[in-house]
Each structure stands twice: as C-alpha cells, then as structure tokens.
C-alpha positions as CSV (number, residue, x, y, z in Angstrom):
1,X,76.6,119.0,62.9
2,X,77.7,122.6,63.5
3,X,80.6,124.2,65.4
4,X,78.1,125.4,68.0
5,X,78.0,121.8,69.2
6,X,81.4,122.4,70.8
7,X,79.9,125.3,72.8
8,X,77.2,123.2,74.4
9,X,77.3,122.8,78.2
10,X,77.4,119.0,78.1
11,X,80.5,119.0,75.9
12,X,82.3,121.6,78.0
13,X,81.4,119.7,81.2
14,X,82.8,116.5,79.8
15,X,86.1,118.2,78.7
16,X,86.5,119.9,82.1
17,X,85.8,116.6,83.9
18,X,88.4,114.8,81.8
19,X,91.0,117.5,82.6
20,X,90.3,117.1,86.3
21,X,90.8,113.3,86.0
22,X,94.2,113.9,84.3
23,X,95.3,116.5,86.8
24,X,94.3,114.5,89.8
25,X,95.1,111.0,88.5
26,X,96.9,109.8,91.6
27,X,93.9,110.7,93.8
28,X,91.5,108.8,91.5
29,X,93.9,105.8,91.6
30,X,94.0,105.8,95.4
31,X,90.2,106.2,95.5
32,X,89.7,103.3,93.1
33,X,92.2,101.0,94.9
34,X,90.0,101.2,98.1
35,X,91.4,100.3,101.5
36,X,95.1,99.7,102.0
37,X,96.3,96.1,102.0
38,X,99.4,95.2,104.1
39,X,101.3,92.9,101.8
40,X,102.4,90.2,101.6
41,X,99.6,88.1,103.3
42,X,99.9,84.3,103.4
43,X,97.0,82.0,103.9
44,X,94.5,84.8,104.0
45,X,90.8,84.2,103.8
46,X,89.4,86.5,101.1
47,X,85.8,87.2,100.3
48,X,84.9,89.3,97.3
49,X,82.7,89.9,94.2
50,X,83.9,88.9,90.7
51,X,84.1,92.0,88.5
52,X,84.8,90.5,85.1
53,X,84.5,87.2,83.3
54,X,87.3,84.8,84.3
55,X,89.7,83.9,81.5
56,X,92.2,81.1,81.1
57,X,95.8,82.2,81.6
58,X,98.7,79.7,81.3
59,X,96.6,76.9,82.8
60,X,95.0,79.0,85.5
61,X,91.8,81.0,85.8
62,X,92.4,84.7,86.1
63,X,89.7,87.0,87.5
64,X,89.3,90.5,88.9
65,X,87.8,90.7,92.4
66,X,86.5,93.5,94.6
67,X,87.1,92.3,98.1
68,X,84.4,92.6,100.9
69,X,86.6,91.2,103.7
70,X,90.1,89.9,104.3
71,X,90.6,87.5,107.3
72,X,87.0,88.4,108.4
73,X,87.9,92.1,108.6
74,X,85.8,94.4,106.3
75,X,88.1,95.6,103.6
76,X,87.3,96.9,100.1
77,X,90.2,96.6,97.6
78,X,90.9,95.5,94.1
79,X,92.6,92.1,93.7
80,X,93.7,90.1,90.6
81,X,93.2,86.4,91.6
82,X,94.6,83.2,90.0
83,X,93.2,79.8,90.7
84,X,93.1,76.3,89.2
85,X,89.4,75.6,90.1
86,X,86.7,78.2,89.7
87,X,84.1,76.1,91.5
88,X,81.5,77.3,88.9
89,X,82.0,81.0,89.7
90,X,81.4,83.7,87.2
91,X,80.7,87.4,86.8
92,X,78.9,88.9,89.8
93,X,79.3,85.9,92.1
94,X,80.5,86.4,95.7
95,X,83.3,83.9,96.3
96,X,85.6,82.9,99.2
97,X,89.1,81.5,99.0
98,X,92.2,81.0,101.1
99,X,95.4,82.1,99.4
100,X,98.5,84.3,99.3
101,X,98.3,88.0,98.5
102,X,101.3,89.8,97.1
103,X,102.1,93.0,95.2
104,X,101.8,92.7,91.4
105,X,105.1,91.9,89.7
106,X,106.6,91.8,86.2
107,X,109.9,92.5,84.6
108,X,109.4,96.0,83.3
109,X,111.2,97.1,80.1
110,X,110.5,100.6,78.9
111,X,107.9,100.8,76.0
112,X,106.3,97.5,77.1
113,X,103.4,96.6,79.3
114,X,104.0,97.7,82.9
115,X,101.7,95.2,84.6
116,X,101.7,96.7,88.1
117,X,101.0,100.2,86.6
118,X,98.3,98.7,84.4
119,X,96.6,97.1,87.4
120,X,97.0,100.3,89.5
121,X,95.1,102.2,86.8
122,X,92.3,99.7,87.2
123,X,92.3,100.1,91.0
124,X,94.1,96.8,91.6
125,X,97.2,96.7,93.9
126,X,97.4,93.0,94.9
127,X,97.6,89.6,93.2
128,X,96.2,86.5,94.9
129,X,96.8,82.8,94.3
130,X,94.6,80.1,95.6
131,X,94.0,76.4,94.7
132,X,90.3,76.8,94.4
133,X,87.3,79.1,95.0
134,X,84.0,78.4,96.6
135,X,80.8,80.4,95.7
136,X,79.1,82.0,98.7
137,X,76.4,83.7,96.8
138,X,75.4,83.7,93.1
139,X,74.9,86.8,91.1
140,X,71.4,88.2,90.6
141,X,69.3,86.6,87.8
142,X,70.1,88.8,84.8
143,X,73.8,88.4,85.3
144,X,73.4,84.6,85.7
145,X,71.4,84.5,82.5
146,X,74.0,86.6,80.5
147,X,76.8,84.4,81.9
148,X,75.0,81.3,80.9
149,X,74.4,82.6,77.3
150,X,78.1,83.4,77.1
151,X,79.2,79.9,78.3
152,X,76.7,78.3,75.8
153,X,77.9,80.4,72.9
154,X,81.6,79.6,73.5
155,X,80.8,75.9,74.1
156,X,78.9,75.7,70.8
157,X,81.8,77.3,69.0
158,X,84.3,74.9,70.6
159,X,82.1,71.9,69.8
160,X,81.1,72.5,66.2
161,X,84.0,74.5,64.8
162,X,87.7,74.0,64.4
163,X,89.8,75.4,67.2
164,X,91.0,78.3,65.0
165,X,87.5,79.1,63.7
166,X,86.1,78.8,67.2
167,X,88.6,81.4,68.6
168,X,87.7,83.9,65.8
169,X,83.9,83.3,66.2
170,X,84.3,83.9,70.0
171,X,86.0,87.2,69.2
172,X,83.6,88.4,66.5
173,X,80.4,87.3,68.2
174,X,81.0,87.7,71.9
175,X,84.3,89.5,72.2
176,X,86.3,86.6,73.6
177,X,89.7,86.6,71.9
178,X,91.9,85.1,74.5
179,X,92.3,81.7,72.8
180,X,93.5,83.1,69.4
181,X,97.0,81.9,68.5
182,X,99.9,84.5,68.4
183,X,100.3,83.9,64.7
184,X,96.7,84.6,63.9
185,X,96.6,87.6,66.2
186,X,99.6,89.1,64.4
187,X,97.8,88.5,61.1
188,X,94.7,90.4,62.3
189,X,97.0,93.2,63.6
190,X,98.9,93.5,60.3
191,X,95.8,93.4,58.2
192,X,94.2,96.2,60.3
193,X,91.3,94.1,61.4
194,X,92.1,93.5,65.0
195,X,89.1,95.6,66.0
196,X,86.8,93.0,64.6
197,X,87.8,90.6,67.4
198,X,86.5,93.1,70.0
199,X,82.8,93.3,70.6
200,X,81.9,96.9,69.8
201,X,79.3,99.3,68.5
202,X,78.6,97.2,65.4
203,X,77.7,94.2,67.6
204,X,75.3,96.3,69.7
205,X,73.8,97.8,66.6
206,X,73.3,94.3,65.2
207,X,71.4,93.2,68.3
208,X,69.3,96.4,68.4
209,X,68.3,96.2,64.7
210,X,67.5,92.4,64.7
211,X,65.4,92.8,67.9
212,X,63.6,95.8,66.5
213,X,62.9,94.0,63.2
214,X,61.4,91.0,65.0
215,X,59.3,93.2,67.2
216,X,58.1,95.2,64.2
217,X,57.3,92.0,62.3
218,X,55.1,91.0,65.2
219,X,53.2,94.2,64.9
220,X,54.5,95.9,68.0
221,X,54.6,99.7,68.1
222,X,57.8,101.7,68.2
223,X,57.3,102.8,71.8
224,X,57.5,99.2,72.8
225,X,59.9,97.9,70.1
226,X,62.8,100.3,70.9
227,X,62.8,99.7,74.7
228,X,62.8,95.9,74.1
229,X,65.7,96.3,71.6
230,X,67.6,98.2,74.2
231,X,66.9,95.6,76.8
232,X,68.2,92.9,74.4
233,X,71.3,95.0,73.7
234,X,71.9,95.4,77.5
235,X,71.7,91.6,77.9
236,X,74.2,91.2,75.1
237,X,76.6,93.8,76.6
238,X,76.4,92.0,79.9
239,X,77.2,88.7,78.2
240,X,80.1,90.2,76.3
241,X,81.7,91.7,79.4
242,X,81.2,95.5,79.5
243,X,84.2,96.4,77.4
244,X,84.6,100.2,76.7
245,X,83.4,99.9,73.0
246,X,80.3,98.0,74.1
247,X,79.3,100.4,76.9
248,X,80.0,103.4,74.7
249,X,77.7,102.0,72.0
250,X,75.1,101.0,74.4
251,X,74.9,104.4,76.1
252,X,74.8,106.0,72.6
253,X,71.8,103.9,71.6
254,X,70.2,104.6,75.0
255,X,70.5,108.3,74.6
256,X,69.2,108.1,71.1
257,X,66.2,106.1,72.3
258,X,65.5,108.6,75.1
259,X,65.5,111.4,72.5
260,X,63.0,109.6,70.3
261,X,60.7,108.9,73.3
262,X,60.6,112.6,74.2
263,X,60.2,113.5,70.6
264,X,63.6,115.2,70.2
265,X,65.9,114.7,67.2
266,X,68.7,112.3,68.4
267,X,72.2,113.6,67.7
268,X,75.1,111.2,67.2
269,X,77.5,113.7,68.7
270,X,75.4,114.3,71.7
271,X,75.0,110.6,72.2
272,X,78.8,110.2,72.0
273,X,79.3,112.9,74.7
274,X,76.6,111.4,77.0
275,X,78.2,108.0,76.7
276,X,81.7,109.4,77.5
277,X,80.4,111.3,80.5
278,X,78.5,108.3,81.9
279,X,81.4,105.9,81.6
280,X,83.8,108.4,83.2
281,X,81.3,109.1,86.0
282,X,81.2,105.4,86.9
283,X,84.9,104.7,86.1
284,X,87.1,107.8,85.9
285,X,90.3,105.8,85.2
286,X,88.8,104.4,82.0
287,X,90.1,107.7,80.5
288,X,93.6,106.1,80.5
289,X,92.5,102.8,79.0
290,X,93.6,102.2,75.4
291,X,90.3,100.6,74.5
292,X,88.4,103.6,75.8
293,X,90.5,106.1,73.9
294,X,90.5,104.2,70.6
295,X,86.8,103.4,70.8
296,X,85.9,107.1,71.2
297,X,88.4,108.3,68.7
298,X,87.0,105.9,66.1
299,X,83.4,106.7,66.9
300,X,84.1,110.5,66.8
301,X,85.9,110.2,63.4
302,X,83.1,108.1,62.0
303,X,80.3,110.2,63.3
304,X,81.8,113.5,62.3
305,X,83.1,112.3,58.9
306,X,79.9,110.6,57.7
307,X,77.7,113.4,59.0
308,X,79.6,116.2,57.3
309,X,81.0,114.3,54.2
310,X,78.1,111.8,53.7
311,X,76.2,113.9,51.1
312,X,79.3,114.6,49.1
313,X,80.3,110.9,48.9
314,X,77.0,109.6,47.6
315,X,77.3,107.8,44.2
316,X,75.0,105.3,42.5
317,X,75.5,101.6,42.1
318,X,78.6,99.6,43.0
319,X,80.8,102.8,43.1
320,X,78.5,104.2,45.8
321,X,78.7,101.0,47.9
322,X,82.5,100.8,47.6
323,X,82.9,104.6,48.4
324,X,80.7,104.2,51.4
325,X,82.7,101.3,52.8
326,X,86.0,103.1,52.1
327,X,84.7,106.2,53.8
328,X,83.6,104.3,56.9
329,X,87.0,102.6,57.1
330,X,88.8,105.9,56.6
331,X,86.9,108.1,59.0
332,X,86.9,105.4,61.7
333,X,90.7,105.2,61.6
334,X,91.5,108.9,60.9
335,X,92.3,109.7,64.5
336,X,93.7,106.3,65.5
337,X,97.2,106.4,64.0
338,X,99.0,108.3,66.9
339,X,97.2,106.0,69.4
340,X,98.3,102.9,67.6
341,X,101.9,104.2,67.4
342,X,101.8,105.0,71.1
343,X,100.4,101.7,72.4
344,X,101.4,99.2,69.8
345,X,104.4,100.7,67.9
346,X,102.8,99.3,64.7
347,X,100.5,100.8,62.0
348,X,98.6,98.7,59.4
349,X,98.9,100.1,55.9
350,X,96.4,97.7,54.6
351,X,93.6,98.6,57.0
352,X,91.8,101.1,54.6
353,X,91.6,98.4,51.9
354,X,91.1,95.3,54.0
355,X,88.2,96.7,56.0
356,X,86.2,97.2,52.9
357,X,85.9,93.5,52.7
358,X,86.3,92.4,56.3
359,X,83.9,94.7,58.0
360,X,80.8,93.5,56.0
361,X,82.2,89.9,56.3
362,X,82.3,90.2,60.0
363,X,78.6,91.1,60.0
364,X,77.9,87.9,58.2
365,X,80.0,85.9,60.7
366,X,78.2,87.6,63.5
367,X,74.8,86.6,62.1
368,X,75.8,83.0,61.4
369,X,77.3,82.8,64.9
370,X,74.1,83.8,66.6
371,X,72.1,81.5,64.4
372,X,74.5,78.6,65.3
373,X,74.0,79.3,69.0
374,X,70.2,79.6,68.8
375,X,69.8,76.5,66.7
376,X,72.0,74.3,69.0
377,X,68.8,72.5,70.3
378,X,67.5,71.8,66.8
379,X,69.7,69.1,65.2
380,X,68.8,69.7,61.6
381,X,69.4,73.4,61.7
382,X,72.4,72.9,64.0
383,X,74.3,70.9,61.4
384,X,73.3,73.2,58.6
385,X,74.5,76.4,60.3
386,X,77.6,74.8,61.7
387,X,78.7,73.8,58.1
388,X,78.1,77.3,56.7
389,X,79.6,79.0,59.7
390,X,82.8,76.9,59.4
391,X,83.1,77.6,55.7
392,X,82.5,81.4,56.2
393,X,85.1,81.5,59.0
394,X,87.7,79.6,56.9
395,X,87.2,82.2,54.1
396,X,87.3,85.1,56.6
397,X,90.6,83.9,58.1
398,X,92.0,83.3,54.6
399,X,91.3,86.9,53.6
400,X,92.8,88.2,56.8
401,X,96.0,86.2,56.1
402,X,96.0,87.4,52.5
403,X,96.0,91.1,53.5
404,X,98.5,90.4,56.3
405,X,100.8,88.6,53.9
406,X,102.1,91.6,52.0
407,X,105.6,92.8,53.1
408,X,104.2,96.3,53.5
409,X,101.0,95.4,55.2
410,X,102.2,96.9,58.5
411,X,105.1,99.0,59.6
412,X,106.7,99.4,63.0
413,X,106.8,103.1,64.0
414,X,108.4,105.0,66.8
415,X,106.3,106.7,69.5
416,X,105.2,110.2,68.3
417,X,106.1,113.2,70.4
418,X,103.3,115.1,72.1
419,X,104.0,117.9,69.6
420,X,103.6,115.7,66.6
421,X,100.5,114.0,68.0
422,X,98.8,117.3,68.7
423,X,99.6,118.6,65.2
424,X,98.2,115.4,63.7
425,X,94.9,115.7,65.6
426,X,94.6,119.4,64.6
427,X,94.9,118.4,60.9
428,X,92.4,115.6,61.4
429,X,89.9,118.1,63.0
430,X,90.4,120.4,60.0
431,X,89.8,117.6,57.5
432,X,86.7,116.2,59.2
433,X,85.1,119.7,59.4
434,X,86.3,120.9,56.0
435,X,82.7,121.0,54.7
436,X,81.9,123.6,57.4
437,X,84.9,125.8,56.8
438,X,85.1,128.9,54.7
439,X,88.6,128.6,53.4
440,X,88.6,132.3,52.5
441,X,88.5,133.3,56.2
442,X,91.3,133.5,58.7
443,X,90.3,130.9,61.3
444,X,90.9,127.8,59.2
445,X,94.3,129.1,58.1
446,X,95.1,129.9,61.7
447,X,94.5,126.2,62.5
448,X,96.8,125.2,59.7
449,X,99.4,127.5,61.1
450,X,98.9,126.0,64.6
451,X,99.5,122.5,63.2
452,X,102.7,123.6,61.5
453,X,103.8,125.4,64.6
454,X,103.3,122.2,66.7
455,X,105.3,120.2,64.1
456,X,108.0,122.8,64.3
457,X,108.1,122.7,68.1
458,X,108.7,118.9,67.9
459,X,111.8,119.6,65.8
460,X,113.0,122.6,67.8
461,X,112.8,120.8,71.1
462,X,114.8,117.6,70.8
463,X,114.2,114.5,72.8
464,X,115.2,114.8,76.4
465,X,118.5,113.2,77.4
466,X,118.3,110.4,80.0
467,X,118.7,106.7,80.6
468,X,116.8,103.7,81.6
469,X,118.1,100.8,83.7
470,X,116.2,97.5,83.7
471,X,116.7,93.8,84.3
472,X,114.8,90.4,84.1
473,X,116.9,88.9,86.8
474,X,119.2,87.1,84.4
475,X,120.3,89.9,82.1
476,X,120.3,93.7,82.4
477,X,120.1,96.6,80.0
478,X,121.1,100.2,80.0
479,X,119.5,102.4,77.4
480,X,121.1,105.9,77.0
481,X,119.0,108.6,75.3
482,X,121.5,111.2,74.1
483,X,119.0,113.7,72.8
484,X,119.8,114.4,69.1
485,X,122.8,112.0,69.5
486,X,120.4,109.1,69.4
487,X,120.1,105.9,71.5
488,X,122.9,103.6,72.8
489,X,122.2,100.2,74.4
490,X,124.5,98.3,76.7
491,X,123.6,94.6,76.8
492,X,121.3,92.7,74.4
493,X,120.5,89.7,76.5
494,X,116.8,90.5,77.1
495,X,113.9,89.6,74.8
496,X,114.6,91.3,71.5
497,X,111.0,92.3,70.8
498,X,110.9,94.1,74.2
499,X,114.2,95.8,73.6
500,X,112.9,97.0,70.2
501,X,109.8,98.4,71.9
502,X,112.0,100.3,74.2
503,X,113.8,101.9,71.2
504,X,110.5,102.8,69.5
505,X,109.0,104.2,72.8
506,X,112.0,106.5,73.0
507,X,110.9,108.1,69.6
508,X,113.6,106.4,67.5
509,X,113.7,103.7,64.9
510,X,117.4,102.9,65.1
511,X,120.2,102.3,67.7
512,X,123.3,104.3,67.2
513,X,125.2,101.5,68.8
514,X,124.8,98.3,70.8
515,X,127.7,97.6,73.2
516,X,128.2,94.1,74.4
517,X,130.0,93.9,77.8
518,X,131.1,90.3,77.1
519,X,130.8,87.5,74.5
520,X,128.6,85.5,76.7
521,X,125.1,84.5,75.4
522,X,123.4,86.2,78.4
523,X,124.6,89.6,77.0
524,X,123.6,88.9,73.3
525,X,120.7,86.4,73.2
526,X,118.2,89.1,72.1
527,X,120.5,90.6,69.4
528,X,119.1,88.5,66.5
529,X,115.5,89.5,67.1
530,X,116.3,93.1,68.0
531,X,118.4,93.7,64.9
532,X,115.5,92.3,62.8
533,X,113.1,94.9,64.2
534,X,115.2,98.1,64.4
535,X,118.2,99.3,62.6
536,X,121.6,98.9,64.3
537,X,124.2,101.3,63.1
538,X,127.2,99.9,65.1
539,X,128.0,96.9,67.2
540,X,130.8,97.2,69.7
541,X,132.1,94.0,71.2
542,X,135.3,93.0,73.0
543,X,138.1,91.0,71.5
544,X,138.0,87.3,72.0
545,X,136.8,84.1,70.3
546,X,133.2,84.5,69.1
547,X,130.7,81.7,69.9
548,X,129.1,80.2,66.8
549,X,125.7,81.9,67.3
550,X,127.2,85.3,67.9
551,X,129.7,84.9,65.1
552,X,126.8,84.2,62.6
553,X,124.9,87.3,63.8
554,X,128.0,89.5,63.6
555,X,128.5,88.4,60.0
556,X,124.9,89.0,59.1
557,X,124.9,92.5,60.6
558,X,128.1,93.3,58.7
559,X,126.5,92.3,55.4
560,X,123.6,94.6,56.3
561,X,125.8,97.6,56.7
562,X,126.3,97.6,60.5
563,X,129.8,98.8,61.6
564,X,131.5,96.1,63.7
565,X,134.0,97.6,66.2
566,X,136.2,95.4,68.4
567,X,137.8,97.0,71.5
568,X,140.0,96.4,74.5
569,X,139.9,98.2,77.9
570,X,141.2,101.7,77.4
571,X,139.9,102.1,73.9
572,X,137.6,105.1,73.2
573,X,135.6,106.4,70.3
574,X,133.2,109.3,69.6
575,X,129.9,108.2,68.3
576,X,127.5,110.9,67.1
577,X,128.8,113.4,69.6
578,X,128.9,111.0,72.5
579,X,132.3,109.9,73.8
580,X,132.4,106.2,74.7
581,X,135.3,104.4,76.3
582,X,135.7,100.8,77.4
583,X,137.1,100.2,80.9
584,X,138.3,97.3,83.0
585,X,135.5,95.3,84.7
586,X,134.0,96.9,87.8
587,X,131.3,96.1,90.3
588,X,129.7,97.7,93.3
589,X,130.3,97.0,97.0
590,X,128.2,99.0,99.4
591,X,127.3,101.4,96.6
592,X,130.9,102.2,95.8
593,X,132.7,101.3,92.6
594,X,135.5,98.6,92.8
595,X,137.6,97.5,89.8
596,X,137.7,93.8,89.1
597,X,140.9,92.4,90.4
598,X,141.7,89.9,87.6
599,X,141.2,92.4,84.8
600,X,139.7,91.5,81.4
601,X,140.9,88.3,79.8
602,X,138.7,88.0,76.8
603,X,137.3,84.7,78.0
604,X,133.6,84.4,78.1
605,X,133.3,82.9,81.6
606,X,135.6,85.2,83.4
607,X,134.7,88.9,83.1
608,X,132.5,91.6,81.6
609,X,133.6,95.0,80.4
610,X,132.4,98.3,81.7
611,X,131.7,101.4,79.6
612,X,131.9,105.1,80.3
613,X,129.7,107.6,78.4
614,X,130.5,111.3,78.5
615,X,127.6,113.5,77.4
616,X,128.0,117.3,77.8
617,X,128.9,117.4,81.5
618,X,127.5,114.0,82.6
619,X,129.6,110.9,83.0
620,X,127.8,107.5,83.3
621,X,129.9,104.4,84.0
622,X,128.0,101.3,83.2
623,X,129.1,98.1,85.0
624,X,127.9,94.5,85.6
625,X,126.8,94.0,82.1
626,X,124.5,97.0,82.2
627,X,123.0,96.3,85.6
628,X,124.9,99.0,87.6
629,X,125.6,102.6,86.7
630,X,127.7,105.3,88.4
631,X,126.7,108.9,87.5
632,X,128.9,112.0,87.9
633,X,127.5,115.5,87.4
634,X,127.8,118.8,89.2
635,X,124.1,118.4,90.1
636,X,124.7,115.1,91.9
637,X,126.1,114.7,95.5
638,X,129.8,114.5,96.1
639,X,131.2,111.2,94.9
640,X,128.5,110.7,92.3
641,X,125.4,108.6,92.4
642,X,125.0,104.8,92.2
643,X,122.0,103.0,90.8
644,X,121.4,99.3,90.3
645,X,118.9,97.5,88.2
646,X,116.2,95.6,90.1
647,X,113.8,92.9,88.9
648,X,110.2,94.2,88.5
649,X,111.1,97.9,87.9
650,X,112.6,100.1,85.3
651,X,114.7,103.0,86.7
652,X,114.3,106.2,84.7
653,X,117.3,108.6,85.0
654,X,116.7,112.1,83.7
655,X,119.8,114.1,82.6
656,X,120.2,117.8,82.9
657,X,122.7,118.6,80.2
658,X,124.0,121.9,78.7
659,X,122.4,122.8,75.5
660,X,124.3,124.5,72.7
661,X,122.3,126.2,69.9
C-alpha cells in the first residue's frame, strides 16, 4: 500500500461520484422513489415485487415492495407494507393485495429516528396496510433456494435452541437479529460486539474458505475451486439479505478472484474501492446508510492498518496471537467512533478488549450453526450438534453480559461537530499511514497542523442558536439552543430516552435548565429517565402542591446537585446569559396570542405557565406546555411569528443573533 493508490483513477472516480450523490441528494431521492403516488388511497389494489425478507414487527409482517401497478395502472414506487398473512411470500416474489396507502408517519423528536426521512432515503414514500397478500408469481429459482435455506436455518435454531440462543444464532449465522430482546441487544451494544449480530465480511469469508477447502480436498483445481466458492458465497449473501457489509465483502472477494484469474496481484484497497463503486452504482442512496458507512469505515481501517502495520506487530507464540487479535479489533474500530457518536450517541469502551475473545468465538458459533443446519436430517448428528451449539451460545452470551456489566463498559456521548469529526479522521489517517511517513518532512506535520486547526475551528465557531418544537400528540417539547449559553428544555412529558438523544444530538451532555409549565404528569413523565441519562443543572417549576412522583424526583435531583427553583408568573431569572421569565398562561387563536382568562392558580388541572426567553435580540414566548411559540425579532414580519407543534414532525427554528467577541 502506497500513497500513489490515492491517485489512481478508480479511487478518484469513486470520490467524485460520492460528492455528486451528496450534492444532488434530493434528485437521487426523487429518482429512487419512482412515480408519484397521490395519498392517501383507500382499498387500492397493489401489485409489486418484494425487495427484502419480511420481518415480524409488533405482530405484523413488514416488507418492502417495489410496485408494478396500483389500481391496474402501471406505477413504479417504493412502499413499506404491513400485513397479518404473508400467504407464503418471500424475497423476489410478485404479490397482490388490497389495502390502504398513506404517507409514512412517526412522532419525530430531534436526535432520534426520523422514520419518514429514513424511508425517503430508501426510495419509499408510502406505507400500506392489508389483511393478507396473495402470490402472483414466485421468484426465480436461485432466490427461492436461498429463501428456503434461510427459513430452514431459522426454523432449526428456533426448534433446537432456547429462544435467547436462537435469536443470537440467527444474528451470527444469517444476520437475522430482529428477535433479540432489548436487554440482550443493549448488552451487545455496551460490550462493543453488536457488529457480530450483523452478517458481514467474516461470514462471507467463512463460506468462501470452507467451500474452497472442500473443493481442494476433492482434488479440484484453483480455477474451478475459486469460482465455486464465489457462487456459494453469492448464495449465502442472498440468503442473508444483501445487507451493505455482505455486498461489500462479496464484491471485494469477487474483485480479488477476477485479479487471480487474469494473473494480477489482488489488492485489498482496490477491492474495497470496486465494492464501494459497484454498490453506489446500483443504489446511490446507500451512501447515507449507517450500515454502509460503518462497514466501509471498518474495512478501510482494517485493511490499511493490517497492511501497513502487520509486519511491525508480528510476535511469536501467544503474544503474537493476542497482539494480532487486538490489532484487528483496534484497526476495525479506529474510524468508527465519530459515526457511533453520531448515530447511536453511545461508545463502547470495552470493545477493544471484548472483541479479542468474542470475534474468534463468533467464528466458532458460525461453524456450529452451519453444522447444526446441515445435520438437521441426520438424527444422531442433529442431537450432538444442537447440544454443543446450545452450550457454546450460552457461554458466548455469558461473556457478552460480563463485558457489558462494567459500569464503564459504554458511555453516552454528544454528537461531534463536523469540525471535530474531520479532525479525528485526519488523525486516524496519519496513524494508519504512519509507517509510510517520513516524520522529518513537512507534509506529515502539515497534516497534524490541519487536525489542530479543525479542532480549533470547532471551538472558535460555537454551536448555532436555534430551537426545536416537537410533539407526540399528548405532550409537547421546546428545546432552545442558546449557542454557548447551552440548552434549555420546556416540558419533560415525552419519552426520557428520546429527550436525552435530542440533547446529545445538539452537541451537549447537559441541560442548563428544564422548565415545567405545570405540575401535571403530562409535563414531567419523562423527567426521571431523562435526568438519569444527561445532567440537569436546574429544574424550574411553579409553586403548588407536588404530586408524589414528582416530589420524589425533585428530592432526588436536589440531592444530586440540581438547583430547584420555584416561581410564580412575573418572576424572572438570568441563566447562563439567557433571560428567562415566567408569564401568565397563554394560548393561540387564529395564530394570535391570547392570555388565559382565569390566570394561574397553581392547581394541576387548571392551567399551564408560559415562558419568555430573551436571547440577544430574539424573544421567544413558549405557551401551551411547549406546544406553541411566538417569536419576535427584527428579521421577522410585523407582529412576530407563530409556530405550533404538530404530530409527526419536528419544527426546526434557526436564530440569527448578534455575536459579541
């Protein structure tokens, strides 16, 4: 591996194509979504092809379709369908159903999954619900064979293993992790081994090596063994569902095989670039998929790290084995930390250690899983392999829970700024390529200077001021981002974990203040969970008798160092440079503010306070428990601007404030 690899036409072409996808993302999304659907449609007859394996979702089957017609009219569009009866349908089958089509909906809270946006990035702009499906035409033979193998494998695991072991075996062997309990999934995340539940390059490599070994044992020549191994891997990738890590690994093996057949030296880096370009050529929007990004980041770190550092990390005996395993774990995760912080707001501190044991163990699990499936028709071997597979999975899960059990196994982290992420990736690049650098020359020090400059820019340019307005239909929230002044939250009645993700997504790990508009549970039900995930500096709540649950939470927060401030309409306080004042209840009629006639009584069932924030020229009055906001600013139209939270959408409000340096 030399720096000249980055000058090769294929690499430059891939980078340019990725930049084009980023620059013209809306066009690619419109192109992927196909023909426009007029929604909603009720009782529509839909015909389409299933694009992914159906999964069980809250008692219904969920599957992605590419429609061929709607109400007998030719129409190509992406649809996410839900049904109670699949009718035997699977990947690649053409199905027909009668159902209702609507726009995708979810209660969007900043920093959490935006389901409509996620579907749009996959070219899906409609959801359908139907009681049942009927198969019009089955998929072609190879797809049917792969689907049958998948069903057989999952059925064998469910029959011969405990429910917990079966769910893990399904993830490790075939990439099916939908049935894993939330508690066990958290354990895998905290131990840094979640990637083992996703069928990836190691699975493809396992199939290729085993197939090649069998062919070689039968005396077959390489020119026949390698293609057969690739065919077997293709069958496995189809059975596992074409996830980005699988397709990436398959294309890499394919490019390596092609190089061998034309008697060229296969290059891992070239294979990685070819795989990336091929995936983006068929599915450009995969560039924005977390699985795609993390798969290629891990593969890049592993290939560059082991290629350039491998000779320097060779030791004899046990030390060499442990060093090799640690190096694989380290290089695979070197570039993942900003991505994990961005997508999951959590980083495992145990991953480097746990993967030394769990990665080899997952290979054993994979082998036993395949043996269990292939021996299902031989009763003696079936019982033998089911016993050892169950014991191996029990031990595997025990080790996962052991590493996840440490208080420091994983930490919640705020979303890094673009400056910090760029600086981190520059430092990772320097470290991975350190064996190639001459540290006596200027270029490497220029790169260090660039990393420091990027970190400095993140400090020099503070977070942008603004606000988010959101609701789940029962409770509302208003999150104010006051730049260096921190974050302020009005209303804590939504899910506490989602609210904490909103805080972390804003680049912070604490709330300067939570303001409760009333003492009602609908304004504070998420407070307990939220305060356990992020630090709360102050809690502002009105005078009045505290309900038992809220009273216990207030006492707990007070013991933990949170300032408890009680207030009455007209009271004001300056918090970290932001002036906050409590006002009489208000609400909106026709987009205009109206004060509540009875005033504030302090009784839970009667009224909710409003708050006014003054931030360097901008005034935001928050009413209706955080569900309505009136903005005043010279940049707004006369009389100000009125916004109201709506279910299914998060309203982002950018502020243009005066800066003082």
